[in-house]
One Martini backbone bead per residue (centre of mass of N, CA, C, O) as a GRO file, in nm:
protein
  361
    1MET     BB    1   0.053   0.061  -0.019
    2GLU     BB    2   0.291   0.259  -0.005
    3GLY     BB    3   0.390   0.224  -0.295
    4ARG     BB    4   0.128   0.334  -0.424
    5ALA     BB    5   0.128   0.613  -0.288
    6ARG     BB    6   0.402   0.701  -0.404
    7GLY     BB    7   0.319   0.664  -0.708
    8SER     BB    8   0.069   0.884  -0.685
    9LEU     BB    9   0.209   1.158  -0.619
   10PRO     BB   10   0.299   1.263  -0.907
   11PHE     BB   11   0.006   1.274  -1.013
   12VAL     BB   12  -0.103   1.481  -0.810
   13GLY     BB   13   0.118   1.693  -0.856
   14MET     BB   14   0.053   1.750  -1.162
   15ILE     BB   15  -0.234   1.847  -1.124
   16MET     BB   16  -0.154   2.090  -0.952
   17VAL     BB   17   0.028   2.226  -1.158
   18VAL     BB   18  -0.184   2.265  -1.384
   19LEU     BB   19  -0.392   2.420  -1.207
   20ALA     BB   20  -0.198   2.657  -1.141
   21GLN     BB   21  -0.162   2.755  -1.427
   22ALA     BB   22  -0.457   2.804  -1.508
   23SER     BB   23  -0.540   2.986  -1.264
   24TYR     BB   24  -0.331   3.206  -1.318
   25MET     BB   25  -0.455   3.310  -1.582
   26VAL     BB   26  -0.727   3.392  -1.464
   27VAL     BB   27  -0.632   3.588  -1.249
   28VAL     BB   28  -0.486   3.780  -1.442
   29LYS     BB   29  -0.732   3.848  -1.615
   30MET     BB   30  -0.898   3.972  -1.383
   31ALA     BB   31  -0.699   4.192  -1.306
   32MET     BB   32  -0.683   4.341  -1.583
   33SER     BB   33  -0.993   4.391  -1.594
   34ASP     BB   34  -0.980   4.571  -1.320
   35GLY     BB   35  -0.689   4.761  -1.396
   36ILE     BB   36  -0.421   4.654  -1.373
   37ASN     BB   37  -0.089   4.683  -1.425
   38LYS     BB   38   0.116   4.469  -1.593
   39PHE     BB   39   0.395   4.590  -1.507
   40ILE     BB   40   0.346   4.601  -1.201
   41MET     BB   41   0.282   4.294  -1.166
   42VAL     BB   42   0.555   4.190  -1.259
   43PHE     BB   43   0.734   4.331  -1.050
   44TYR     BB   44   0.601   4.227  -0.787
   45SER     BB   45   0.634   3.923  -0.847
   46ASN     BB   46   0.942   3.918  -0.870
   47ALA     BB   47   1.007   4.039  -0.592
   48LEU     BB   48   0.869   3.821  -0.421
   49SER     BB   49   1.032   3.581  -0.536
   50SER     BB   50   1.304   3.687  -0.436
   51LEU     BB   51   1.244   3.681  -0.136
   52VAL     BB   52   1.187   3.377  -0.114
   53LEU     BB   53   1.485   3.300  -0.248
   54LEU     BB   54   1.704   3.431  -0.073
   55PRO     BB   55   1.803   3.200   0.128
   56CYS     BB   56   1.932   2.985  -0.070
   57PRO     BB   57   2.234   3.085  -0.093
   58LEU     BB   58   2.298   3.066   0.209
   59ILE     BB   59   2.232   2.770   0.258
   60ILE     BB   60   2.392   2.625   0.036
   61SER     BB   61   2.680   2.749   0.104
   62ARG     BB   62   2.685   2.610   0.392
   63ARG     BB   63   2.622   2.299   0.311
   64SER     BB   64   2.799   2.344   0.049
   65GLY     BB   65   3.144   2.317  -0.041
   66SER     BB   66   3.098   2.254  -0.373
   67CYS     BB   67   3.027   2.532  -0.465
   68PRO     BB   68   3.048   2.707  -0.724
   69PRO     BB   69   3.160   2.976  -0.862
   70LEU     BB   70   3.048   3.311  -0.930
   71THR     BB   71   3.087   3.444  -1.225
   72PHE     BB   72   3.074   3.693  -1.455
   73ALA     BB   73   2.993   3.505  -1.689
   74VAL     BB   74   2.748   3.383  -1.557
   75LEU     BB   75   2.598   3.649  -1.489
   76GLY     BB   76   2.566   3.732  -1.784
   77LYS     BB   77   2.389   3.490  -1.867
   78ILE     BB   78   2.165   3.545  -1.662
   79PHE     BB   79   2.094   3.827  -1.767
   80LEU     BB   80   2.014   3.725  -2.054
   81LEU     BB   81   1.790   3.536  -1.943
   82ALA     BB   82   1.622   3.761  -1.821
   83LEU     BB   83   1.543   3.897  -2.082
   84PHE     BB   84   1.379   3.658  -2.185
   85GLY     BB   85   1.189   3.643  -1.946
   86LEU     BB   86   1.058   3.924  -1.971
   87ALA     BB   87   0.951   3.886  -2.257
   88SER     BB   88   0.774   3.646  -2.184
   89GLN     BB   89   0.595   3.777  -1.971
   90MET     BB   90   0.480   4.010  -2.146
   91SER     BB   91   0.357   3.835  -2.366
   92GLY     BB   92   0.167   3.686  -2.184
   93TYR     BB   93   0.006   3.916  -2.051
   94VAL     BB   94  -0.088   4.051  -2.316
   95GLY     BB   95  -0.209   3.798  -2.450
   96ILE     BB   96  -0.429   3.751  -2.234
   97ASP     BB   97  -0.560   4.038  -2.246
   98TYR     BB   98  -0.646   3.996  -2.562
   99SER     BB   99  -0.774   3.711  -2.484
  100SER     BB  100  -0.718   3.400  -2.322
  101PRO     BB  101  -0.655   3.127  -2.118
  102VAL     BB  102  -0.714   2.913  -2.331
  103LEU     BB  103  -0.505   3.012  -2.537
  104GLY     BB  104  -0.259   3.013  -2.350
  105THR     BB  105  -0.265   2.707  -2.288
  106ALA     BB  106  -0.243   2.607  -2.574
  107MET     BB  107   0.040   2.745  -2.641
  108MET     BB  108   0.212   2.569  -2.436
  109ASN     BB  109   0.226   2.318  -2.649
  110LEU     BB  110   0.465   2.453  -2.817
  111ILE     BB  111   0.725   2.401  -2.656
  112PRO     BB  112   0.824   2.127  -2.758
  113ALA     BB  113   0.859   2.219  -3.054
  114PHE     BB  114   1.056   2.454  -3.011
  115THR     BB  115   1.268   2.294  -2.851
  116PHE     BB  116   1.338   2.098  -3.076
  117ILE     BB  117   1.440   2.305  -3.281
  118LEU     BB  118   1.660   2.438  -3.090
  119ALA     BB  119   1.814   2.170  -3.030
  120ILE     BB  120   1.908   2.131  -3.323
  121ILE     BB  121   2.056   2.403  -3.358
  122SER     BB  122   2.237   2.349  -3.081
  123ARG     BB  123   2.306   2.031  -3.069
  124MET     BB  124   2.131   1.866  -2.848
  125GLU     BB  125   1.999   1.728  -3.095
  126LYS     BB  126   1.967   1.421  -3.255
  127VAL     BB  127   1.904   1.332  -3.600
  128ASN     BB  128   1.723   1.057  -3.757
  129TRP     BB  129   1.534   1.055  -4.045
  130LYS     BB  130   1.491   0.725  -4.057
  131SER     BB  131   1.354   0.737  -3.800
  132SER     BB  132   1.048   0.723  -3.630
  133SER     BB  133   1.104   0.926  -3.405
  134SER     BB  134   1.195   1.171  -3.581
  135GLN     BB  135   0.941   1.178  -3.757
  136ALA     BB  136   0.739   1.225  -3.522
  137LYS     BB  137   0.856   1.494  -3.420
  138LEU     BB  138   0.820   1.647  -3.685
  139VAL     BB  139   0.515   1.611  -3.722
  140GLY     BB  140   0.433   1.724  -3.442
  141THR     BB  141   0.549   2.005  -3.480
  142ILE     BB  142   0.380   2.087  -3.728
  143ALA     BB  143   0.103   2.041  -3.592
  144SER     BB  144   0.132   2.246  -3.363
  145ILE     BB  145   0.169   2.498  -3.537
  146LEU     BB  146  -0.095   2.462  -3.698
  147GLY     BB  147  -0.283   2.483  -3.446
  148ALA     BB  148  -0.203   2.766  -3.370
  149PHE     BB  149  -0.316   2.899  -3.624
  150ILE     BB  150  -0.608   2.814  -3.590
  151VAL     BB  151  -0.663   2.937  -3.301
  152THR     BB  152  -0.594   3.230  -3.407
  153LEU     BB  153  -0.746   3.269  -3.703
  154TYR     BB  154  -0.981   3.066  -3.606
  155LYS     BB  155  -1.272   3.096  -3.427
  156GLY     BB  156  -1.567   3.081  -3.474
  157PRO     BB  157  -1.828   2.942  -3.340
  158PRO     BB  158  -2.005   2.908  -3.067
  159ILE     BB  159  -2.028   2.607  -2.827
  160LEU     BB  160  -1.993   2.772  -2.544
  161LEU     BB  161  -2.222   2.916  -2.314
  162SER     BB  162  -2.273   3.168  -2.104
  163SER     BB  163  -2.515   3.300  -1.893
  164SER     BB  164  -2.293   3.559  -1.809
  165PRO     BB  165  -2.162   3.754  -2.007
  166PRO     BB  166  -1.964   3.988  -2.071
  167SER     BB  167  -1.992   4.290  -2.223
  168SER     BB  168  -1.719   4.267  -2.393
  169ILE     BB  169  -1.863   4.012  -2.572
  170GLN     BB  170  -2.088   4.241  -2.683
  171PRO     BB  171  -2.105   4.373  -2.957
  172ARG     BB  172  -2.254   4.679  -3.120
  173HIS     BB  173  -2.039   4.694  -3.352
  174LEU     BB  174  -1.825   4.643  -3.609
  175LEU     BB  175  -1.567   4.783  -3.497
  176PHE     BB  176  -1.551   4.621  -3.232
  177LEU     BB  177  -1.540   4.346  -3.365
  178LEU     BB  178  -1.268   4.393  -3.518
  179SER     BB  179  -1.105   4.460  -3.261
  180ARG     BB  180  -1.141   4.184  -3.122
  181ARG     BB  181  -1.016   4.018  -3.353
  182SER     BB  182  -0.734   4.156  -3.354
  183ASN     BB  183  -0.667   4.095  -3.059
  184TRP     BB  184  -0.671   3.787  -3.080
  185ILE     BB  185  -0.444   3.759  -3.280
  186LEU     BB  186  -0.231   3.911  -3.118
  187GLY     BB  187  -0.248   3.728  -2.870
  188GLY     BB  188  -0.161   3.468  -3.014
  189PHE     BB  189   0.123   3.564  -3.105
  190LEU     BB  190   0.224   3.634  -2.820
  191LEU     BB  191   0.190   3.345  -2.702
  192ALA     BB  192   0.386   3.216  -2.909
  193ALA     BB  193   0.625   3.388  -2.820
  194GLU     BB  194   0.634   3.281  -2.534
  195ALA     BB  195   0.693   2.986  -2.608
  196PHE     BB  196   0.963   3.047  -2.753
  197LEU     BB  197   1.104   3.185  -2.507
  198ILE     BB  198   1.086   2.944  -2.318
  199SER     BB  199   1.254   2.762  -2.490
  200LEU     BB  200   1.506   2.951  -2.492
  201TRP     BB  201   1.530   2.936  -2.184
  202TYR     BB  202   1.598   2.629  -2.166
  203ILE     BB  203   1.853   2.630  -2.328
  204GLY     BB  204   2.005   2.835  -2.162
  205GLN     BB  205   2.001   2.677  -1.894
  206ALA     BB  206   2.159   2.433  -1.989
  207PHE     BB  207   2.426   2.595  -2.035
  208ILE     BB  208   2.457   2.712  -1.747
  209LEU     BB  209   2.444   2.439  -1.580
  210ARG     BB  210   2.731   2.344  -1.673
  211ASP     BB  211   2.875   2.581  -1.492
  212TYR     BB  212   2.598   2.616  -1.286
  213PRO     BB  213   2.451   2.351  -1.086
  214VAL     BB  214   2.264   2.567  -0.908
  215VAL     BB  215   1.940   2.607  -0.919
  216LEU     BB  216   1.844   2.801  -0.683
  217ASN     BB  217   2.055   3.014  -0.731
  218LEU     BB  218   1.980   3.076  -1.019
  219MET     BB  219   1.690   3.169  -0.957
  220PHE     BB  220   1.755   3.411  -0.778
  221TYR     BB  221   1.924   3.574  -0.984
  222LEU     BB  222   1.707   3.580  -1.196
  223MET     BB  223   1.492   3.724  -1.023
  224PHE     BB  224   1.662   3.970  -0.963
  225PHE     BB  225   1.693   4.068  -1.258
  226LEU     BB  226   1.391   4.082  -1.318
  227THR     BB  227   1.327   4.301  -1.109
  228ILE     BB  228   1.505   4.523  -1.237
  229LEU     BB  229   1.391   4.520  -1.527
  230SER     BB  230   1.088   4.556  -1.452
  231GLY     BB  231   1.127   4.821  -1.303
  232LEU     BB  232   1.243   4.991  -1.540
  233LEU     BB  233   0.996   4.943  -1.726
  234SER     BB  234   0.789   5.071  -1.538
  235LEU     BB  235   0.915   5.357  -1.516
  236VAL     BB  236   0.881   5.416  -1.825
  237THR     BB  237   0.558   5.332  -1.870
  238VAL     BB  238   0.477   5.439  -1.579
  239ARG     BB  239   0.338   5.762  -1.477
  240GLU     BB  240   0.143   5.681  -1.250
  241PRO     BB  241   0.165   5.673  -0.912
  242GLN     BB  242  -0.109   5.517  -0.838
  243SER     BB  243  -0.014   5.235  -0.973
  244TRP     BB  244   0.182   5.152  -0.724
  245ILE     BB  245  -0.066   5.120  -0.555
  246LEU     BB  246  -0.188   4.885  -0.341
  247LYS     BB  247  -0.477   4.686  -0.320
  248VAL     BB  248  -0.749   4.513  -0.177
  249ASP     BB  249  -0.757   4.307  -0.446
  250VAL     BB  250  -0.721   4.128  -0.732
  251GLY     BB  251  -0.435   4.236  -0.782
  252LEU     BB  252  -0.302   4.129  -0.523
  253ILE     BB  253  -0.380   3.835  -0.567
  254ALA     BB  254  -0.223   3.801  -0.832
  255ILE     BB  255   0.056   3.855  -0.720
  256LEU     BB  256   0.065   3.629  -0.510
  257TYR     BB  257  -0.007   3.400  -0.698
  258SER     BB  258   0.221   3.434  -0.903
  259ALA     BB  259   0.462   3.406  -0.691
  260LEU     BB  260   0.370   3.151  -0.510
  261VAL     BB  261   0.205   2.948  -0.680
  262ALA     BB  262   0.307   2.983  -0.991
  263GLY     BB  263   0.603   2.984  -0.893
  264VAL     BB  264   0.724   2.830  -0.647
  265PHE     BB  265   0.531   2.593  -0.612
  266ARG     BB  266   0.508   2.480  -0.901
  267VAL     BB  267   0.814   2.449  -0.970
  268THR     BB  268   0.886   2.267  -0.727
  269LEU     BB  269   0.687   2.037  -0.782
  270CYS     BB  270   0.780   1.976  -1.075
  271THR     BB  271   1.065   1.895  -0.998
  272TRP     BB  272   0.994   1.652  -0.820
  273CYS     BB  273   0.846   1.496  -1.040
  274LEU     BB  274   1.089   1.477  -1.239
  275LYS     BB  275   1.274   1.314  -1.043
  276LYS     BB  276   1.068   1.064  -1.025
  277THR     BB  277   0.980   1.035  -1.362
  278GLY     BB  278   1.040   1.257  -1.571
  279PRO     BB  279   0.980   1.452  -1.853
  280VAL     BB  280   0.758   1.291  -2.000
  281TYR     BB  281   0.549   1.275  -1.769
  282VAL     BB  282   0.526   1.580  -1.724
  283SER     BB  283   0.431   1.660  -2.021
  284MET     BB  284   0.163   1.488  -2.041
  285PHE     BB  285  -0.006   1.721  -1.866
  286LYS     BB  286  -0.058   1.976  -2.043
  287PRO     BB  287  -0.349   1.936  -2.177
  288LEU     BB  288  -0.512   1.972  -1.903
  289GLY     BB  289  -0.503   2.290  -1.899
  290ILE     BB  290  -0.737   2.333  -2.096
  291VAL     BB  291  -0.967   2.213  -1.924
  292PHE     BB  292  -0.926   2.416  -1.686
  293ALA     BB  293  -0.949   2.680  -1.849
  294VAL     BB  294  -1.232   2.641  -1.949
  295GLY     BB  295  -1.377   2.615  -1.680
  296LEU     BB  296  -1.273   2.873  -1.538
  297GLY     BB  297  -1.352   3.076  -1.761
  298PHE     BB  298  -1.661   3.002  -1.754
  299ILE     BB  299  -1.706   3.074  -1.447
  300PHE     BB  300  -1.527   3.360  -1.398
  301LEU     BB  301  -1.549   3.509  -1.715
  302GLY     BB  302  -1.770   3.420  -1.933
  303GLU     BB  303  -1.655   3.235  -2.156
  304MET     BB  304  -1.616   3.133  -2.481
  305LEU     BB  305  -1.635   2.848  -2.692
  306HIS     BB  306  -1.477   2.784  -2.988
  307LEU     BB  307  -1.427   2.602  -3.273
  308GLY     BB  308  -1.134   2.688  -3.331
  309SER     BB  309  -1.021   2.614  -3.061
  310LEU     BB  310  -1.088   2.313  -3.060
  311ILE     BB  311  -0.936   2.234  -3.314
  312GLY     BB  312  -0.654   2.349  -3.241
  313VAL     BB  313  -0.619   2.187  -2.977
  314ILE     BB  314  -0.635   1.905  -3.104
  315VAL     BB  315  -0.386   1.943  -3.289
  316ILE     BB  316  -0.181   2.008  -3.071
  317VAL     BB  317  -0.216   1.750  -2.897
  318MET     BB  318  -0.140   1.556  -3.118
  319GLY     BB  319   0.140   1.669  -3.171
  320PHE     BB  320   0.242   1.632  -2.882
  321TYR     BB  321   0.215   1.316  -2.864
  322VAL     BB  322   0.396   1.255  -3.101
  323VAL     BB  323   0.651   1.379  -2.978
  324MET     BB  324   0.647   1.205  -2.716
  325TRP     BB  325   0.668   0.932  -2.859
  326GLY     BB  326   0.939   0.982  -2.998
  327LYS     BB  327   1.090   1.043  -2.732
  328SER     BB  328   1.038   0.774  -2.583
  329LYS     BB  329   1.170   0.590  -2.799
  330GLU     BB  330   1.451   0.721  -2.781
  331GLU     BB  331   1.498   0.662  -2.473
  332GLU     BB  332   1.475   0.358  -2.490
  333LYS     BB  333   1.724   0.318  -2.681
  334THR     BB  334   1.927   0.453  -2.485
  335ILE     BB  335   1.892   0.246  -2.252
  336GLU     BB  336   1.945  -0.010  -2.415
  337GLY     BB  337   2.230   0.072  -2.523
  338SER     BB  338   2.351   0.112  -2.212
  339GLY     BB  339   2.224  -0.118  -2.013
  340VAL     BB  340   2.023   0.067  -1.847
  341GLY     BB  341   1.799   0.088  -1.614
  342GLY     BB  342   1.495   0.256  -1.558
  343SER     BB  343   1.410   0.558  -1.545
  344LEU     BB  344   1.383   0.862  -1.711
  345ALA     BB  345   1.527   1.032  -1.500
  346SER     BB  346   1.820   0.914  -1.552
  347SER     BB  347   1.819   1.065  -1.860
  348SER     BB  348   1.767   1.382  -1.823
  349HIS     BB  349   2.069   1.487  -1.826
  350LYS     BB  350   2.116   1.421  -2.136
  351ILE     BB  351   1.808   1.539  -2.203
  352PRO     BB  352   1.678   1.871  -2.190
  353LEU     BB  353   1.430   1.807  -2.329
  354LEU     BB  354   1.122   1.874  -2.205
  355GLN     BB  355   1.140   2.008  -1.891
  356SER     BB  356   0.957   2.215  -1.851
  357GLU     BB  357   0.913   2.411  -1.579
  358ALA     BB  358   1.147   2.275  -1.411
  359SER     BB  359   1.390   2.427  -1.555
  360SER     BB  360   1.321   2.708  -1.377
  361VAL     BB  361   1.433   2.641  -1.072
   0.00000   0.00000   0.00000
């Protein structure tokens, strides 16, 4: 019984990770609809995450005498990674503001496809075009990108209506309808850009961890640089002093939720699940986020589910699972070729591809 309970813990953990991701997008959407400035929200979220991670360098340096030195070269790479991280955050926030959490969650399934392409370019991934696993990953990548175009460019008729939709989704004239349509498309491309930047973030992390393999320390310095960069961006873009004053409303809840639940808690739990089961198991739960996002958006935001979103999501999920099938077959061959058994977690250090959000811990 104890063995079964331990085996079910990663499953429960990944359900909580996906739910935290989907609910975070809904909370952020509610906060921005309530009027909070997205630049201010990013800054306060990064600052709070930095404060939570502040003890990590002190504790790790005391407990581990083999902690490698933090050189200026490594700091420079972390700073560059923080630039990609800030661009990813802003693309995500603006994309969700223009579209919906459902579209945002759907676009997150593009991360394996983009990571696969970048891994080939950076020579982290070796491809044998004659093997079925490589062909599956290529077909799945193309399908995922095609599904993203469908969900962005083709909205289609509504197939799931809320009983009390917000007034903002009831356009009164043609000009407003066209504006909403263009915002949806722009939001879709921004969310796709976020997925690409997250993939670039993963590749960059893999290179940095070769020189500085202390994950929590890396995350603290990364969040510290993100706080500085997002603070400077907020000072430039936000001119109203009253925007910096936090109130006890949904905006404050979104900041706390983004920093503590969607940031520290979700990423830490995802890392633990990855260590127990491997990256393939962790990535398999991504499509569940769409189900949670549809339900939460329908309940709390009164959003409609359109036919284009459903078709695009199905194509993205099919492409995602084809990529994962090819990846799992490849890892099985790697394990068989090395003559070493065990879980996929044991080979995850060899192949940094598709390490999901856990790579950013």
